[in-house]
VOMI-935902 format. One record per residue: x, y, z of N, C-alpha, C in turn. Coordinates in steps of 0.001 Angstrom, whole numbers, padded with zeros to 6 digits, always signed. Layout:
XYZXYZXYZ...
***
This chain:
-009657+050409+041786-008529+049469+041800-007400+050046+042655-007026+049326+043719-005974+049804+044614-004570+049567+044058-004425+048613+043149-003100+048260+042644-002720+049196+041493-001683+049993+041713-001240+050953+040707-000104+050398+039843+000746+049571+040434+001863+048960+039702+001910+047475+040048+001967+046623+039028+002105+045172+039246+003149+044641+038265+004256+044121+038805+005299+043482+038001+005348+042001+038367+005331+041139+037349+005405+039697+037563+006571+039107+036772+007530+038498+037504+008672+037798+036891+009379+038654+035823+009629+039891+036172+010189+040847+035221+011715+040741+035162+012254+040824+033945+013683+040996+033726+013892+042327+033020+014857+043108+033511+015177+044415+032938+016624+044387+032469+016851+044842+031234+018202+044823+030665+018551+046183+030076+019836+046503+030128+020372+047688+029477+021347+047223+028401+020988+047449+027129+021840+047020+026011+022265+045562+026158+021285+044713+026382+021451+043261+026493+022090+042808+027811+022585+043716+028628+023123+043329+029943+021976+043315+030951+021719+042152+031535+020617+042029+032492+020964+042796+033769+020078+043707+034136+020266+044535+035328+019493+043962+036511+018262+043521+036239+017418+042918+037278+016699+041714+036687+016517+040676+037502+015767+039506+037039+014855+038988+038146+013822+038250+037730+012846+037657+038663+012282+038716+039615+011882+039846+039045+011420+040991+039824+009898+040956+039920+009396+040869+041150+007955+040890+041397+007632+042046+042345+006574+042776+042023+006245+043946+042833+004781+044308+042672+004153+044687+043774+002821+045282+043740+002856+046566+044557+002434+047662+043939+002368+048961+044615+000911+049402+044643+000421+049717+045831-000980+050109+046002-001118+051589+046339-002319+052087+046180-002601+053479+046514-002177+053784+047951-001598+054957+048157-001253+055398+049505+000026+054821+050076+000767+054039+049276+002014+053446+049785+003200+054384+049568+004104+054389+050541+005388+055082+050413+006461+054005+050442+007251+053935+049373+008210+052845+049244+009597+053413+048932+010573+053033+049746+011964+053396+049481+012574+052440+048461+013419+052979+047591+014258+052167+046719+015695+052413+047152+016351+051375+047673+017720+051499+048163+018654+050637+047319+019865+051126+047105+020860+050342+046372+021972+051232+045865+023116+050630+045631+024268+051382+045138+024024+051865+043711+024820+052841+043288+024782+053283+041894+025047+052087+040980+024192+051923+039970+024346+050800+039052+023610+049545+039476+022850+049638+040589+022151+048441+041086+020813+048201+040395+020369+049155+039575+019136+048935+038812+017971+049833+039187+018145+050706+040176+017031+051566+040602+016531+052455+039462+017468+053151+038826+017076+054077+037753+016538+053326+036541+017097+052158+036248+016578+051343+035137+015134+050942+035410+014862+050547+036647+013490+050196+037024+012560+051393+036832+012967+052566+037312+012124+053760+037160+011875+054062+035688+012897+053875+034851+012734+054140+033414+011694+053216+032780+011604+051967+033262+010578+051066+032714+009183+051550+033072+009034+052186+034234+007717+052635+034676+007134+053689+033758+008001+054588+033244+007447+055644+032380+007722+055402+030894+007983+054146+030546+008030+053768+029135+009293+054164+028414+010368+054448+029154+011634+054847+028529+012541+053652+028280+012252+052526+028933+013040+051298+028783+012068+050119+028793+012023+049338+027717+011074+048218+027684+011512+047079+028601+010542+046308+029072+010848+045107+029844+011432+044069+028896+012475+043367+029351+013057+042304+028523+012162+041075+028544+011591+040776+029715+010633+039670+029814+009771+039880+031051+008720+039070+031173+007770+039229+032267+006676+040210+031899+005799+040500+032858+004670+041399+032593+004660+042555+033578+004237+043714+033075+004165+044900+033925+002932+045721+033625+002228+046118+034679+001071+047001+034562+001365+048252+035381+001177+049432+034776+001396+050699+035470+000197+051607+035225-000546+051879+036274-001702+052795+036198-002654+052414+035061-002888+051111+034907-003823+050632+033889-003220+050389+032524-001937+050706+032328-001271+050478+031041-000456+049187+031106-000595+048368+030076+000172+047121+029953+001488+047461+029253+002610+047369+029977+003897+047767+029397+004295+046895+028219+003835+045647+028219+004180+044744+027119+003488+045104+025815+002388+045847+025901+001623+046223+024708+001651+047734+024468+002498+048425+025205+002521+049889+025164+003017+050385+023801+002191+051203+023144+002576+051796+021869+003163+053189+022096+003981+053612+021157+004676+054895+021299+003697+056039+021560+002562+056030+020870+001612+057140+021006+000885+057124+022359+000983+055986+023094+000346+055905+024411+001250+056400+025543+002552+056520+025262+003504+056877+026321+003168+058222+026975+002799+059275+026224+002439+060534+026890+001267+060384+027857+000314+059519+027532-000839+059317+028412-000436+058569+029678+000479+057598+029533+001027+056924+030707+001740+057935+031605+002547+058798+031002+003357+059729+031789+002515+060770+032511+001310+061025+032033+000421+061941+032758-000029+061342+034088+000044+060022+034185-000338+059351+035433+000801+059339+036451+001993+059775+036005+003192+059726+036838+003749+061129+037037+004187+061427+038256+004910+062663+038515+006351+062309+038828+007302+062933+038118+008708+062558+038263+009501+063726+038830+010262+063454+039895+011077+064477+040544+012526+064006+040531+013416+064836+039990+014814+064465+039838+015694+065151+040890+016924+064690+040983+017883+065245+041940+018255+066686+041597+018365+066977+040291+018896+068280+039889+017810+069278+039478+016592+069084+039984+015463+070016+039836+014954+070123+038395+015880+070363+037433+015528+070480+036008+014464+071550+035751+014605+072692+036423+013715+073822+036170+014236+074627+034977+013333+075321+034312+013716+076214+033222+014180+077531+033840+015463+077828+033708+016056+078938+034458+015603+080311+033970+015064+080382+032730+014660+081673+032172+013171+081955+032357+012492+081149+033205+011049+081316+033416+010740+081355+034899+009670+082028+035239+009244+082103+036631+008756+080740+037114+008571+080635+038421+007989+079426+039009+006662+079109+038324+005809+080124+038187+004498+079934+037552+004659+079390+036131+005569+080005+035365+005735+079608+033961+006366+078225+033823+007178+077806+034799+007704+076442+034782+006566+075431+034867+005576+075720+035699+004445+074804+035850+003485+074884+034667+003209+076109+034196+002270+076248+033081+002828+075629+031804+004155+075678+031645+004789+075062+030476+004472+073568+030422+004606+072896+031563+004318+071456+031631+002844+071192+031361+001976+072015+031936+000539+071790+031769+000110+071950+030311+000610+073000+029657+000234+073219+028258+000794+072121+027354+001970+071606+027726+002575+070520+026947+001786+069221+027079+000981+069117+028135+000194+067890+028343-001305+068127+028116-001624+069223+027405-002992+069371+026912-003892+070373+027602-003423+071018+028679-004254+072033+029332-004322+073266+028435-005515+073885+028329-005686+075050+027460-006342+076237+028165-007243+075967+029090-007992+077028+029764-007088+077756+030769-006764+079023+030485-005831+079766+031334-006333+079917+032762-007636+080073+032936-008195+080232+034284-008019+078951+035092-008255+077808+034446-008085+076525+035137-006611+076258+035424-005750+076644+034480-004307+076477+034685-003868+077278+035911-004292+078536+035989-003904+079392+037112-004427+078839+038440-005673+078393+038431-006267+077826+039651-005477+076608+040127-005113+075742+039187-004392+074516+039530-002980+074842+040035-002296+075766+039357-000935+076110+039767-000923+076702+041169-001818+077643+041437-001840+078276+042761-002189+077247+043839-003018+076263+043485-003386+075211+044445-002170+074341+044792-001411+073897+043785-000261+073026+044082+000868+073812+044756+001020+075087+044431+002032+075889+045122+001682+076040+046601+000419+076201+046887-000010+076281+048294+000265+074963+049015-000026+073855+048361+000147+072540+048989+001618+072172+049184+002491+072792+048406+003921+072483+048532+004685+073578+049280+003947+074471+049940+004577+075489+050770+005235+076612+049986+004707+076912+048788+005310+077923+047921+004355+079075+047610+003348+079247+048431+002383+080321+048201+003109+081671+048145+002804+082464+047124+003437+083770+046978+004750+083749+046214+005208+082562+045798+006496+082451+045087+006314+082339+043568+005078+082459+043099+004829+082135+041695+005564+083049+040710+005872+084280+041110+006537+085204+040187+008060+085247+040360+008593+084396+041224+010041+084335+041434+010705+083539+040303+011937+083929+039986+012760+083140+039075+013478+082065+039897+013843+080927+039291+014503+079867+040061+015718+080339+040858+016535+081249+040283+017743+081683+040996+017428+082585+042193+016184+083014+042304+015790+083900+043410+015280+083138+044629+015205+081833+044538+014728+081029+045665+015784+079995+046047+015660+079429+047242+016664+078498+047759+016599+077147+047045+017633+076320+047271+017643+074980+046690+016458+074143+047139+016115+074259+048413+014958+073519+048924+013669+073971+048270+013548+075286+048053+012350+075799+047384+012322+075382+045917+013492+075340+045280+013540+074865+043891+013070+073414+043805+013463+072589+044787+013002+071207+044763+011502+071130+045032+010982+072015+045863+009529+072075+046072+008808+072446+044761+009424+073335+043985+008839+073672+042682+008793+072437+041792+009858+071635+041822+009864+070429+040983+008826+069417+041468+008576+069396+042794+007495+068545+043319+006146+069084+042848+005967+070406+042940+004721+071021+042483+004484+070724+041001+005556+070820+040210+005457+070530+038772+005020+069081+038542+005527+068174+039375+005144+066761+039253+003689+066526+039624+003105+067441+040403+001738+067255+040896+000668+067890+040019+001058+068774+039081+000036+069569+038399-000970+068718+037631-000554+067571+037128-001480+066717+036380-002186+065682+037258-002127+065887+038571-002793+064995+039539-002439+063526+039283-001150+063191+039330-000720+061822+039017-001113+060827+040110-001151+059556+039720-001422+058482+040680-000154+058069+041422+001002+058207+040751+002270+057738+041311+003317+058852+041178+004081+059069+042253+005201+059999+042234+006496+059179+042246+007382+059463+041292+008691+058819+041229+009737+059860+041614+010417+059632+042725+011435+060562+043208+012794+059889+043097+013632+060378+042173+014935+059757+041918+016025+060609+042560+016460+060202+043756+017472+060950+044516+017052+062416+044707+015779+062617+045030+015212+063967+045078+015771+064825+046202+016429+064216+047187+017042+064999+048263+018567+065003+048162+019105+064508+047056+020551+064306+046933+021380+065573+046999+020812+066711+046591+021574+067965+046578+021173+068909+047706+020475+068397+048711+019927+069259+049754+020597+068995+051098+020598+070010+051965+021145+069838+053312+020200+068967+054133+020669+068414+055276+019854+067459+056042+018482+067984+056458+018399+069217+056934+017101+069736+057372+016135+069878+056205+016633+070409+055082+015782+070565+053904+015376+069207+053349+016303+068233+053379+015981+066867+052932+014815+066306+053730+014845+066539+055032+013777+066025+055887+012446+066695+055560+012487+067993+055289+011259+068719+054936+010671+068196+053624+011542+067946+052655+011073+067437+051356+010512+066022+051521+011178+065201+052345+010679+063846+052585+009300+063887+053233+009112+064764+054214+007804+064897+054856+006743+065322+053844+007138+066189+052909+006207+066598+051858+005795+065401+051010+006765+064578+050616+006438+063375+049842+005526+062438+050635+005826+062257+051900+005015+061355+052713+003577+061857+052833+003412+063181+052877+002057+063743+052977+001238+063474+051712+001919+063294+050573+001208+063049+049317+000466+061718+049339+000948+060771+050136+000293+059455+050183-001070+059533+050867-001291+060588+051652-002571+060717+052350-003726+060926+051383-003418+061432+050177-004438+061624+049150-004581+060390+048256-003895+059291+048642-004003+058051+047886-002929+057837+046844-002038+058814+046685-000947+058624+045735+000071+057631+046293+000733+056926+045394+001872+056097+045789+003145+056880+045499+004131+056755+046378+005411+057439+046198+006527+056397+046212+007336+056387+045144+008541+055558+045089+009727+056497+045241+010506+056304+046296+011530+057268+046704+012898+056606+046676+013637+056823+045577+014989+056266+045460+015964+057179+046181+016815+056611+047045+017707+057461+047832+018988+056738+048222+020034+057553+048450+021254+057084+049100+021328+057622+050528+020381+058479+050901+020448+059230+052157+019989+058358+053331+020940+057688+053967+020590+056755+055034+020134+057474+056308+020521+058745+056473+020043+059498+057639+018536+059714+057550+018084+060109+056380+016645+060278+056159+015934+058930+056290+016521+057911+055679+015899+056579+055699+015752+056057+057124+016776+056264+057943+016750+055757+059321+015698+056472+060167+015403+057715+059788+014461+058506+060589+013005+058143+060292+012729+057774+059054+011350+057470+058646+011324+056106+057970+011045+055086+058728+011018+053723+058179+009722+053489+057394+009837+052740+056335+008681+052398+055520+009051+051180+054684+008082+050686+053925+008336+049568+053020+009540+049885+052132+010422+048906+051937+011692+049145+051253+011970+048070+050210+012446+048509+049043+012957+047596+048022+014465+047767+047977+015194+046690+048272+016658+046725+048286+017188+046111+046992+017898+046930+046197+018438+046509+044910+019894+046094+045101+020193+044807+044886+021583+044363+044995+021763+043052+044239+022912+042913+043611+023307+041692+042895+022265+041248+041873+021656+042222+041189+020710+041910+040132+019350+041439+040601+019086+041574+041892+017810+041151+042466+017203+042299+043271+015929+042151+043591+015239+043119+044452+014655+042354+045626+015057+042758+046831+014554+042137+048066+013603+043130+048734+012415+042667+049070+011435+043551+049701+011484+043405+051223+011516+044546+051914+011457+044562+053365+010305+045435+053803+009514+044972+054734+008381+045746+055229+008773+046471+056516
***
């Protein structure tokens, strides 16, 4: 199945205030999609619905085979294993090494075999340009490398969809471009990437399918 996310006539609300209405979307394997819009335009609310943190007010939503309208609390961890989430502020555990930041997530999601954990961690660190950094503490590496660690952490469970919420917001222009190229490379393996950003310099350099959030609506541009 190529369709990873399908929203039909969706309305999203925050505490009864409608944030988005009449929202239709299909996301397929290998797509890179920008989410553009001002703060408060609904981008983060939309992302929260994808990982089961905010229910849909109306309409239907399918994410990686899960029906959001029928999603039970005990199913949310299984849905989230299909998603890799990267935030603006890295959210690394400052008292643990790069390796331990990744192993913590893996063990929390059911991995038990230490040999397989090590193999997987070293593989994703290599793919994200962090080979040899596994024993470093977060404060010992640059901001760009810390964001690469958060990307690696999002990849350890081999997710179908990567959600990047202002993932380049705290980075300098050159590092932002490097991180964006890393995200774009992930689509070559069939993953879909949803990239929420305010960074118009990055956006102007790499055009792709775009969802524009404004006035409670979402306009799609190809």
